[in-house]
mmJSON file of the N, C-alpha and C atoms, coordinates in Angstrom:
{"data_MODEL":{"atom_site":{
"group_PDB":["ATOM","ATOM","ATOM","ATOM","ATOM","ATOM","ATOM","ATOM","ATOM","ATOM","ATOM","ATOM","ATOM","ATOM","ATOM","ATOM","ATOM","ATOM","ATOM","ATOM","ATOM","ATOM","ATOM","ATOM","ATOM","ATOM","ATOM","ATOM","ATOM","ATOM","ATOM","ATOM","ATOM","ATOM","ATOM","ATOM","ATOM","ATOM","ATOM","ATOM","ATOM","ATOM","ATOM","ATOM","ATOM","ATOM","ATOM","ATOM","ATOM","ATOM","ATOM","ATOM","ATOM","ATOM","ATOM","ATOM","ATOM","ATOM","ATOM","ATOM","ATOM","ATOM","ATOM","ATOM","ATOM","ATOM","ATOM","ATOM","ATOM","ATOM","ATOM","ATOM","ATOM","ATOM","ATOM","ATOM","ATOM","ATOM","ATOM","ATOM","ATOM","ATOM","ATOM","ATOM","ATOM","ATOM","ATOM","ATOM","ATOM","ATOM","ATOM","ATOM","ATOM","ATOM","ATOM","ATOM","ATOM","ATOM","ATOM","ATOM","ATOM","ATOM","ATOM","ATOM","ATOM","ATOM","ATOM","ATOM","ATOM","ATOM","ATOM","ATOM","ATOM","ATOM","ATOM","ATOM","ATOM","ATOM","ATOM","ATOM","ATOM","ATOM","ATOM","ATOM","ATOM","ATOM","ATOM","ATOM","ATOM","ATOM","ATOM","ATOM","ATOM","ATOM","ATOM","ATOM","ATOM","ATOM","ATOM","ATOM","ATOM","ATOM","ATOM","ATOM","ATOM","ATOM","ATOM","ATOM","ATOM","ATOM","ATOM","ATOM","ATOM","ATOM","ATOM","ATOM","ATOM","ATOM","ATOM","ATOM","ATOM","ATOM","ATOM","ATOM","ATOM","ATOM","ATOM","ATOM","ATOM","ATOM","ATOM","ATOM","ATOM","ATOM","ATOM","ATOM","ATOM","ATOM","ATOM","ATOM","ATOM","ATOM","ATOM","ATOM","ATOM","ATOM","ATOM","ATOM","ATOM","ATOM","ATOM","ATOM"],
"id":[1,2,3,4,5,6,7,8,9,10,11,12,13,14,15,16,17,18,19,20,21,22,23,24,25,26,27,28,29,30,31,32,33,34,35,36,37,38,39,40,41,42,43,44,45,46,47,48,49,50,51,52,53,54,55,56,57,58,59,60,61,62,63,64,65,66,67,68,69,70,71,72,73,74,75,76,77,78,79,80,81,82,83,84,85,86,87,88,89,90,91,92,93,94,95,96,97,98,99,100,101,102,103,104,105,106,107,108,109,110,111,112,113,114,115,116,117,118,119,120,121,122,123,124,125,126,127,128,129,130,131,132,133,134,135,136,137,138,139,140,141,142,143,144,145,146,147,148,149,150,151,152,153,154,155,156,157,158,159,160,161,162,163,164,165,166,167,168,169,170,171,172,173,174,175,176,177,178,179,180,181,182,183,184,185,186,187,188,189,190,191,192],
"type_symbol":["N","C","C","N","C","C","N","C","C","N","C","C","N","C","C","N","C","C","N","C","C","N","C","C","N","C","C","N","C","C","N","C","C","N","C","C","N","C","C","N","C","C","N","C","C","N","C","C","N","C","C","N","C","C","N","C","C","N","C","C","N","C","C","N","C","C","N","C","C","N","C","C","N","C","C","N","C","C","N","C","C","N","C","C","N","C","C","N","C","C","N","C","C","N","C","C","N","C","C","N","C","C","N","C","C","N","C","C","N","C","C","N","C","C","N","C","C","N","C","C","N","C","C","N","C","C","N","C","C","N","C","C","N","C","C","N","C","C","N","C","C","N","C","C","N","C","C","N","C","C","N","C","C","N","C","C","N","C","C","N","C","C","N","C","C","N","C","C","N","C","C","N","C","C","N","C","C","N","C","C","N","C","C","N","C","C","N","C","C","N","C","C"],
"label_atom_id":["N","CA","C","N","CA","C","N","CA","C","N","CA","C","N","CA","C","N","CA","C","N","CA","C","N","CA","C","N","CA","C","N","CA","C","N","CA","C","N","CA","C","N","CA","C","N","CA","C","N","CA","C","N","CA","C","N","CA","C","N","CA","C","N","CA","C","N","CA","C","N","CA","C","N","CA","C","N","CA","C","N","CA","C","N","CA","C","N","CA","C","N","CA","C","N","CA","C","N","CA","C","N","CA","C","N","CA","C","N","CA","C","N","CA","C","N","CA","C","N","CA","C","N","CA","C","N","CA","C","N","CA","C","N","CA","C","N","CA","C","N","CA","C","N","CA","C","N","CA","C","N","CA","C","N","CA","C","N","CA","C","N","CA","C","N","CA","C","N","CA","C","N","CA","C","N","CA","C","N","CA","C","N","CA","C","N","CA","C","N","CA","C","N","CA","C","N","CA","C","N","CA","C","N","CA","C","N","CA","C","N","CA","C","N","CA","C","N","CA","C","N","CA","C"],
"label_alt_id":[null,null,null,null,null,null,null,null,null,null,null,null,null,null,null,null,null,null,null,null,null,null,null,null,null,null,null,null,null,null,null,null,null,null,null,null,null,null,null,null,null,null,null,null,null,null,null,null,null,null,null,null,null,null,null,null,null,null,null,null,null,null,null,null,null,null,null,null,null,null,null,null,null,null,null,null,null,null,null,null,null,null,null,null,null,null,null,null,null,null,null,null,null,null,null,null,null,null,null,null,null,null,null,null,null,null,null,null,null,null,null,null,null,null,null,null,null,null,null,null,null,null,null,null,null,null,null,null,null,null,null,null,null,null,null,null,null,null,null,null,null,null,null,null,null,null,null,null,null,null,null,null,null,null,null,null,null,null,null,null,null,null,null,null,null,null,null,null,null,null,null,null,null,null,null,null,null,null,null,null,null,null,null,null,null,null,null,null,null,null,null,null],
"label_comp_id":["MET","MET","MET","GLY","GLY","GLY","ALA","ALA","ALA","SER","SER","SER","GLU","GLU","GLU","ALA","ALA","ALA","GLY","GLY","GLY","ALA","ALA","ALA","ASP","ASP","ASP","TYR","TYR","TYR","PHE","PHE","PHE","LEU","LEU","LEU","ALA","ALA","ALA","PRO","PRO","PRO","ALA","ALA","ALA","ALA","ALA","ALA","ASN","ASN","ASN","CYS","CYS","CYS","ASP","ASP","ASP","GLU","GLU","GLU","VAL","VAL","VAL","ILE","ILE","ILE","GLY","GLY","GLY","HIS","HIS","HIS","VAL","VAL","VAL","PRO","PRO","PRO","ASP","ASP","ASP","GLY","GLY","GLY","LEU","LEU","LEU","SER","SER","SER","VAL","VAL","VAL","ALA","ALA","ALA","ALA","ALA","ALA","VAL","VAL","VAL","GLY","GLY","GLY","THR","THR","THR","PHE","PHE","PHE","ASP","ASP","ASP","GLU","GLU","GLU","ALA","ALA","ALA","GLN","GLN","GLN","THR","THR","THR","ALA","ALA","ALA","VAL","VAL","VAL","GLU","GLU","GLU","ALA","ALA","ALA","TRP","TRP","TRP","ALA","ALA","ALA","ALA","ALA","ALA","ASP","ASP","ASP","SER","SER","SER","ASP","ASP","ASP","ALA","ALA","ALA","ASP","ASP","ASP","ILE","ILE","ILE","ALA","ALA","ALA","THR","THR","THR","CYS","CYS","CYS","GLU","GLU","GLU","ASP","ASP","ASP","ILE","ILE","ILE","THR","THR","THR","ALA","ALA","ALA","GLY","GLY","GLY"],
"label_asym_id":["A","A","A","A","A","A","A","A","A","A","A","A","A","A","A","A","A","A","A","A","A","A","A","A","A","A","A","A","A","A","A","A","A","A","A","A","A","A","A","A","A","A","A","A","A","A","A","A","A","A","A","A","A","A","A","A","A","A","A","A","A","A","A","A","A","A","A","A","A","A","A","A","A","A","A","A","A","A","A","A","A","A","A","A","A","A","A","A","A","A","A","A","A","A","A","A","A","A","A","A","A","A","A","A","A","A","A","A","A","A","A","A","A","A","A","A","A","A","A","A","A","A","A","A","A","A","A","A","A","A","A","A","A","A","A","A","A","A","A","A","A","A","A","A","A","A","A","A","A","A","A","A","A","A","A","A","A","A","A","A","A","A","A","A","A","A","A","A","A","A","A","A","A","A","A","A","A","A","A","A","A","A","A","A","A","A","A","A","A","A","A","A"],
"label_entity_id":["1","1","1","1","1","1","1","1","1","1","1","1","1","1","1","1","1","1","1","1","1","1","1","1","1","1","1","1","1","1","1","1","1","1","1","1","1","1","1","1","1","1","1","1","1","1","1","1","1","1","1","1","1","1","1","1","1","1","1","1","1","1","1","1","1","1","1","1","1","1","1","1","1","1","1","1","1","1","1","1","1","1","1","1","1","1","1","1","1","1","1","1","1","1","1","1","1","1","1","1","1","1","1","1","1","1","1","1","1","1","1","1","1","1","1","1","1","1","1","1","1","1","1","1","1","1","1","1","1","1","1","1","1","1","1","1","1","1","1","1","1","1","1","1","1","1","1","1","1","1","1","1","1","1","1","1","1","1","1","1","1","1","1","1","1","1","1","1","1","1","1","1","1","1","1","1","1","1","1","1","1","1","1","1","1","1","1","1","1","1","1","1"],
"label_seq_id":[1,1,1,2,2,2,3,3,3,4,4,4,5,5,5,6,6,6,7,7,7,8,8,8,9,9,9,10,10,10,11,11,11,12,12,12,13,13,13,14,14,14,15,15,15,16,16,16,17,17,17,18,18,18,19,19,19,20,20,20,21,21,21,22,22,22,23,23,23,24,24,24,25,25,25,26,26,26,27,27,27,28,28,28,29,29,29,30,30,30,31,31,31,32,32,32,33,33,33,34,34,34,35,35,35,36,36,36,37,37,37,38,38,38,39,39,39,40,40,40,41,41,41,42,42,42,43,43,43,44,44,44,45,45,45,46,46,46,47,47,47,48,48,48,49,49,49,50,50,50,51,51,51,52,52,52,53,53,53,54,54,54,55,55,55,56,56,56,57,57,57,58,58,58,59,59,59,60,60,60,61,61,61,62,62,62,63,63,63,64,64,64],
"pdbx_PDB_ins_code":[null,null,null,null,null,null,null,null,null,null,null,null,null,null,null,null,null,null,null,null,null,null,null,null,null,null,null,null,null,null,null,null,null,null,null,null,null,null,null,null,null,null,null,null,null,null,null,null,null,null,null,null,null,null,null,null,null,null,null,null,null,null,null,null,null,null,null,null,null,null,null,null,null,null,null,null,null,null,null,null,null,null,null,null,null,null,null,null,null,null,null,null,null,null,null,null,null,null,null,null,null,null,null,null,null,null,null,null,null,null,null,null,null,null,null,null,null,null,null,null,null,null,null,null,null,null,null,null,null,null,null,null,null,null,null,null,null,null,null,null,null,null,null,null,null,null,null,null,null,null,null,null,null,null,null,null,null,null,null,null,null,null,null,null,null,null,null,null,null,null,null,null,null,null,null,null,null,null,null,null,null,null,null,null,null,null,null,null,null,null,null,null],
"Cartn_x":[-0.792,0.555,1.567,1.283,2.198,2.395,1.318,1.431,2.366,2.23,3.089,4.544,4.764,6.124,6.761,5.92,6.427,6.654,6.347,6.595,5.404,4.232,3.041,2.606,2.079,1.5,-0.019,-0.567,-2.006,-2.413,-3.64,-4.125,-5.629,-6.125,-7.559,-8.032,-8.96,-9.492,-10.916,-11.239,-12.63,-13.532,-14.6,-15.511,-16.051,-16.205,-16.708,-15.731,-14.491,-13.475,-13.154,-13.953,-13.639,-13.518,-14.264,-14.151,-12.754,-12.038,-10.672,-9.64,-10.038,-9.133,-9.068,-10.234,-10.311,-9.409,-8.561,-7.638,-6.337,-6.178,-4.974,-4.23,-4.499,-3.851,-2.592,-1.436,-0.182,-0.122,0.585,0.793,1.414,0.933,1.49,0.846,-0.073,-0.752,-2.175,-2.538,-3.904,-4.671,-5.836,-6.635,-8.015,-8.393,-9.729,-10.571,-11.81,-12.762,-13.515,-13.435,-14.082,-14.928,-16.041,-16.923,-17.038,-16.603,-16.703,-15.434,-15.273,-14.144,-14.217,-15.422,-15.565,-15.128,-15.459,-15.021,-13.503,-12.913,-11.453,-10.801,-11.337,-10.801,-10.929,-12.055,-12.268,-11.256,-11.014,-10.055,-8.651,-8.24,-6.897,-6.746,-7.749,-7.681,-7.647,-8.406,-8.407,-7.041,-6.453,-5.117,-4.073,-4.211,-3.255,-3.326,-4.52,-4.694,-4.295,-4.494,-4.224,-3.927,-2.679,-2.291,-3.02,-3.635,-4.41,-5.915,-6.324,-7.744,-8.559,-9.782,-10.697,-11.369,-10.873,-11.348,-12.14,-13.213,-13.992,-13.134,-13.171,-12.408,-13.368,-12.83,-13.664,-14.387,-13.706,-14.336,-15.536,-15.436,-16.533,-17.746,-17.518,-18.669,-19.289,-18.531,-19.103,-19.77,-19.46,-20.048,-21.501,-21.86,-23.202,-24.181],
"Cartn_y":[-21.538,-21.398,-21.705,-22.71,-23.087,-21.981,-21.263,-20.159,-19.082,-18.77,-17.758,-18.212,-19.465,-20.009,-20.03,-20.133,-20.149,-18.739,-17.73,-16.357,-15.625,-16.221,-15.572,-14.409,-13.383,-12.252,-12.32,-13.075,-13.163,-14.624,-14.924,-16.3,-16.273,-17.178,-17.333,-18.547,-18.329,-19.425,-19.725,-20.987,-21.322,-20.888,-20.171,-19.685,-20.836,-21.998,-23.162,-23.633,-23.206,-23.62,-22.52,-21.484,-20.351,-20.748,-21.735,-22.147,-22.666,-23.161,-23.64,-22.521,-21.409,-20.306,-19.32,-18.982,-17.964,-18.349,-17.402,-17.613,-18.283,-18.613,-19.316,-18.601,-17.321,-16.568,-15.921,-16.282,-15.69,-14.187,-13.466,-12.027,-11.795,-10.78,-10.417,-11.116,-12.056,-12.766,-12.243,-11.755,-11.303,-12.467,-12.759,-13.905,-13.429,-13.796,-13.494,-14.756,-14.591,-15.7,-15.676,-16.76,-16.812,-18.068,-17.918,-19.054,-19.458,-18.562,-18.83,-18.366,-18.81,-18.344,-16.834,-16.316,-14.87,-14.094,-14.58,-13.923,-13.972,-15.092,-15.219,-14.242,-14.162,-13.25,-11.801,-11.453,-10.093,-9.76,-10.703,-10.474,-10.264,-11.114,-11.003,-9.685,-9.317,-8.051,-6.854,-6.92,-5.828,-5.708,-6.824,-6.802,-6.29,-6.654,-6.19,-4.673,-4.115,-2.675,-1.919,-2.557,-1.897,-2.975,-3.07,-4.128,-4.031,-2.877,-2.707,-2.721,-3.283,-3.313,-4.008,-3.553,-4.128,-5.355,-6.524,-7.792,-8.531,-9.228,-10.007,-11.091,-11.168,-12.169,-13.174,-14.221,-15.186,-14.534,-13.612,-12.916,-12.119,-11.538,-10.761,-11.643,-12.794,-13.604,-14.389,-14.683,-15.409,-14.472,-13.169,-12.19,-11.892,-12.135,-11.797,-12.786],
"Cartn_z":[-38.266,-37.755,-38.869,-39.651,-40.726,-41.742,-42.059,-43.018,-42.485,-41.221,-40.602,-40.585,-40.228,-40.189,-41.572,-42.613,-43.979,-44.519,-43.703,-44.101,-44.688,-44.639,-45.187,-44.299,-44.937,-44.221,-44.228,-45.193,-45.386,-45.542,-45.093,-45.165,-45.389,-46.224,-46.453,-45.671,-44.747,-43.931,-44.377,-44.561,-44.874,-43.717,-44.041,-43.006,-42.152,-42.749,-42.017,-40.94,-41.017,-40.045,-39.03,-38.991,-38.118,-36.647,-36.209,-34.806,-34.491,-35.489,-35.294,-35.445,-36.045,-36.327,-35.164,-34.621,-33.567,-32.402,-32.031,-30.924,-31.3,-32.588,-33.03,-34.152,-34.343,-35.408,-34.843,-35.384,-34.907,-35.176,-34.331,-34.544,-35.908,-36.587,-37.887,-39.068,-38.819,-39.905,-40.016,-41.191,-41.448,-42.046,-41.481,-41.925,-42.362,-43.573,-44.093,-44.006,-43.57,-43.552,-44.875,-45.619,-46.935,-47.061,-47.772,-47.984,-49.434,-50.323,-51.754,-52.456,-53.687,-54.487,-54.672,-54.907,-55.107,-53.873,-52.672,-51.446,-51.311,-51.685,-51.636,-52.611,-53.808,-54.818,-54.343,-53.77,-53.264,-52.174,-51.265,-50.183,-50.737,-51.65,-52.228,-52.978,-53.747,-54.486,-53.535,-52.445,-51.472,-50.812,-50.422,-49.817,-50.805,-52.081,-53.093,-53.248,-53.129,-53.277,-52.013,-50.85,-49.568,-48.537,-48.112,-47.175,-45.841,-45.566,-44.335,-44.595,-45.721,-46.08,-44.996,-44.827,-43.846,-44.47,-44.117,-44.668,-43.59,-43.972,-43.008,-42.384,-41.059,-40.322,-39.675,-39.104,-38.403,-37.225,-36.563,-35.456,-35.939,-37.135,-37.705,-37.989,-38.595,-39.011,-37.861,-36.823,-35.69,-34.685,-34.77,-33.85,-34.221,-35.483,-35.959,-35.552],
"occupancy":[1.0,1.0,1.0,1.0,1.0,1.0,1.0,1.0,1.0,1.0,1.0,1.0,1.0,1.0,1.0,1.0,1.0,1.0,1.0,1.0,1.0,1.0,1.0,1.0,1.0,1.0,1.0,1.0,1.0,1.0,1.0,1.0,1.0,1.0,1.0,1.0,1.0,1.0,1.0,1.0,1.0,1.0,1.0,1.0,1.0,1.0,1.0,1.0,1.0,1.0,1.0,1.0,1.0,1.0,1.0,1.0,1.0,1.0,1.0,1.0,1.0,1.0,1.0,1.0,1.0,1.0,1.0,1.0,1.0,1.0,1.0,1.0,1.0,1.0,1.0,1.0,1.0,1.0,1.0,1.0,1.0,1.0,1.0,1.0,1.0,1.0,1.0,1.0,1.0,1.0,1.0,1.0,1.0,1.0,1.0,1.0,1.0,1.0,1.0,1.0,1.0,1.0,1.0,1.0,1.0,1.0,1.0,1.0,1.0,1.0,1.0,1.0,1.0,1.0,1.0,1.0,1.0,1.0,1.0,1.0,1.0,1.0,1.0,1.0,1.0,1.0,1.0,1.0,1.0,1.0,1.0,1.0,1.0,1.0,1.0,1.0,1.0,1.0,1.0,1.0,1.0,1.0,1.0,1.0,1.0,1.0,1.0,1.0,1.0,1.0,1.0,1.0,1.0,1.0,1.0,1.0,1.0,1.0,1.0,1.0,1.0,1.0,1.0,1.0,1.0,1.0,1.0,1.0,1.0,1.0,1.0,1.0,1.0,1.0,1.0,1.0,1.0,1.0,1.0,1.0,1.0,1.0,1.0,1.0,1.0,1.0,1.0,1.0,1.0,1.0,1.0,1.0],
"B_iso_or_equiv":[0.0,0.0,0.0,0.0,0.0,0.0,0.0,0.0,0.0,0.0,0.0,0.0,0.0,0.0,0.0,0.0,0.0,0.0,0.0,0.0,0.0,0.0,0.0,0.0,0.0,0.0,0.0,0.0,0.0,0.0,0.0,0.0,0.0,0.0,0.0,0.0,0.0,0.0,0.0,0.0,0.0,0.0,0.0,0.0,0.0,0.0,0.0,0.0,0.0,0.0,0.0,0.0,0.0,0.0,0.0,0.0,0.0,0.0,0.0,0.0,0.0,0.0,0.0,0.0,0.0,0.0,0.0,0.0,0.0,0.0,0.0,0.0,0.0,0.0,0.0,0.0,0.0,0.0,0.0,0.0,0.0,0.0,0.0,0.0,0.0,0.0,0.0,0.0,0.0,0.0,0.0,0.0,0.0,0.0,0.0,0.0,0.0,0.0,0.0,0.0,0.0,0.0,0.0,0.0,0.0,0.0,0.0,0.0,0.0,0.0,0.0,0.0,0.0,0.0,0.0,0.0,0.0,0.0,0.0,0.0,0.0,0.0,0.0,0.0,0.0,0.0,0.0,0.0,0.0,0.0,0.0,0.0,0.0,0.0,0.0,0.0,0.0,0.0,0.0,0.0,0.0,0.0,0.0,0.0,0.0,0.0,0.0,0.0,0.0,0.0,0.0,0.0,0.0,0.0,0.0,0.0,0.0,0.0,0.0,0.0,0.0,0.0,0.0,0.0,0.0,0.0,0.0,0.0,0.0,0.0,0.0,0.0,0.0,0.0,0.0,0.0,0.0,0.0,0.0,0.0,0.0,0.0,0.0,0.0,0.0,0.0,0.0,0.0,0.0,0.0,0.0,0.0],
"pdbx_formal_charge":[null,null,null,null,null,null,null,null,null,null,null,null,null,null,null,null,null,null,null,null,null,null,null,null,null,null,null,null,null,null,null,null,null,null,null,null,null,null,null,null,null,null,null,null,null,null,null,null,null,null,null,null,null,null,null,null,null,null,null,null,null,null,null,null,null,null,null,null,null,null,null,null,null,null,null,null,null,null,null,null,null,null,null,null,null,null,null,null,null,null,null,null,null,null,null,null,null,null,null,null,null,null,null,null,null,null,null,null,null,null,null,null,null,null,null,null,null,null,null,null,null,null,null,null,null,null,null,null,null,null,null,null,null,null,null,null,null,null,null,null,null,null,null,null,null,null,null,null,null,null,null,null,null,null,null,null,null,null,null,null,null,null,null,null,null,null,null,null,null,null,null,null,null,null,null,null,null,null,null,null,null,null,null,null,null,null,null,null,null,null,null,null],
"auth_seq_id":[1,1,1,2,2,2,3,3,3,4,4,4,5,5,5,6,6,6,7,7,7,8,8,8,9,9,9,10,10,10,11,11,11,12,12,12,13,13,13,14,14,14,15,15,15,16,16,16,17,17,17,18,18,18,19,19,19,20,20,20,21,21,21,22,22,22,23,23,23,24,24,24,25,25,25,26,26,26,27,27,27,28,28,28,29,29,29,30,30,30,31,31,31,32,32,32,33,33,33,34,34,34,35,35,35,36,36,36,37,37,37,38,38,38,39,39,39,40,40,40,41,41,41,42,42,42,43,43,43,44,44,44,45,45,45,46,46,46,47,47,47,48,48,48,49,49,49,50,50,50,51,51,51,52,52,52,53,53,53,54,54,54,55,55,55,56,56,56,57,57,57,58,58,58,59,59,59,60,60,60,61,61,61,62,62,62,63,63,63,64,64,64],
"auth_comp_id":["MET","MET","MET","GLY","GLY","GLY","ALA","ALA","ALA","SER","SER","SER","GLU","GLU","GLU","ALA","ALA","ALA","GLY","GLY","GLY","ALA","ALA","ALA","ASP","ASP","ASP","TYR","TYR","TYR","PHE","PHE","PHE","LEU","LEU","LEU","ALA","ALA","ALA","PRO","PRO","PRO","ALA","ALA","ALA","ALA","ALA","ALA","ASN","ASN","ASN","CYS","CYS","CYS","ASP","ASP","ASP","GLU","GLU","GLU","VAL","VAL","VAL","ILE","ILE","ILE","GLY","GLY","GLY","HIS","HIS","HIS","VAL","VAL","VAL","PRO","PRO","PRO","ASP","ASP","ASP","GLY","GLY","GLY","LEU","LEU","LEU","SER","SER","SER","VAL","VAL","VAL","ALA","ALA","ALA","ALA","ALA","ALA","VAL","VAL","VAL","GLY","GLY","GLY","THR","THR","THR","PHE","PHE","PHE","ASP","ASP","ASP","GLU","GLU","GLU","ALA","ALA","ALA","GLN","GLN","GLN","THR","THR","THR","ALA","ALA","ALA","VAL","VAL","VAL","GLU","GLU","GLU","ALA","ALA","ALA","TRP","TRP","TRP","ALA","ALA","ALA","ALA","ALA","ALA","ASP","ASP","ASP","SER","SER","SER","ASP","ASP","ASP","ALA","ALA","ALA","ASP","ASP","ASP","ILE","ILE","ILE","ALA","ALA","ALA","THR","THR","THR","CYS","CYS","CYS","GLU","GLU","GLU","ASP","ASP","ASP","ILE","ILE","ILE","THR","THR","THR","ALA","ALA","ALA","GLY","GLY","GLY"],
"auth_asym_id":["A","A","A","A","A","A","A","A","A","A","A","A","A","A","A","A","A","A","A","A","A","A","A","A","A","A","A","A","A","A","A","A","A","A","A","A","A","A","A","A","A","A","A","A","A","A","A","A","A","A","A","A","A","A","A","A","A","A","A","A","A","A","A","A","A","A","A","A","A","A","A","A","A","A","A","A","A","A","A","A","A","A","A","A","A","A","A","A","A","A","A","A","A","A","A","A","A","A","A","A","A","A","A","A","A","A","A","A","A","A","A","A","A","A","A","A","A","A","A","A","A","A","A","A","A","A","A","A","A","A","A","A","A","A","A","A","A","A","A","A","A","A","A","A","A","A","A","A","A","A","A","A","A","A","A","A","A","A","A","A","A","A","A","A","A","A","A","A","A","A","A","A","A","A","A","A","A","A","A","A","A","A","A","A","A","A","A","A","A","A","A","A"],
"auth_atom_id":["N","CA","C","N","CA","C","N","CA","C","N","CA","C","N","CA","C","N","CA","C","N","CA","C","N","CA","C","N","CA","C","N","CA","C","N","CA","C","N","CA","C","N","CA","C","N","CA","C","N","CA","C","N","CA","C","N","CA","C","N","CA","C","N","CA","C","N","CA","C","N","CA","C","N","CA","C","N","CA","C","N","CA","C","N","CA","C","N","CA","C","N","CA","C","N","CA","C","N","CA","C","N","CA","C","N","CA","C","N","CA","C","N","CA","C","N","CA","C","N","CA","C","N","CA","C","N","CA","C","N","CA","C","N","CA","C","N","CA","C","N","CA","C","N","CA","C","N","CA","C","N","CA","C","N","CA","C","N","CA","C","N","CA","C","N","CA","C","N","CA","C","N","CA","C","N","CA","C","N","CA","C","N","CA","C","N","CA","C","N","CA","C","N","CA","C","N","CA","C","N","CA","C","N","CA","C","N","CA","C","N","CA","C","N","CA","C","N","CA","C","N","CA","C"],
"pdbx_PDB_model_num":[1,1,1,1,1,1,1,1,1,1,1,1,1,1,1,1,1,1,1,1,1,1,1,1,1,1,1,1,1,1,1,1,1,1,1,1,1,1,1,1,1,1,1,1,1,1,1,1,1,1,1,1,1,1,1,1,1,1,1,1,1,1,1,1,1,1,1,1,1,1,1,1,1,1,1,1,1,1,1,1,1,1,1,1,1,1,1,1,1,1,1,1,1,1,1,1,1,1,1,1,1,1,1,1,1,1,1,1,1,1,1,1,1,1,1,1,1,1,1,1,1,1,1,1,1,1,1,1,1,1,1,1,1,1,1,1,1,1,1,1,1,1,1,1,1,1,1,1,1,1,1,1,1,1,1,1,1,1,1,1,1,1,1,1,1,1,1,1,1,1,1,1,1,1,1,1,1,1,1,1,1,1,1,1,1,1,1,1,1,1,1,1]
}}}
């Protein structure tokens, strides 16, 4: 919520915290679930190239 209030459009959430993220993402905030620095870098680079990039979310990783 704080990221959204601060004007962020994108947020990196630790995959280990996904249970706290699901159901609490404000409208307009894109959240990537990341477990490593490399995953975070990949998400940021994908968003930089395409603001609508398909990034792994907490819903994606908990559904498996």
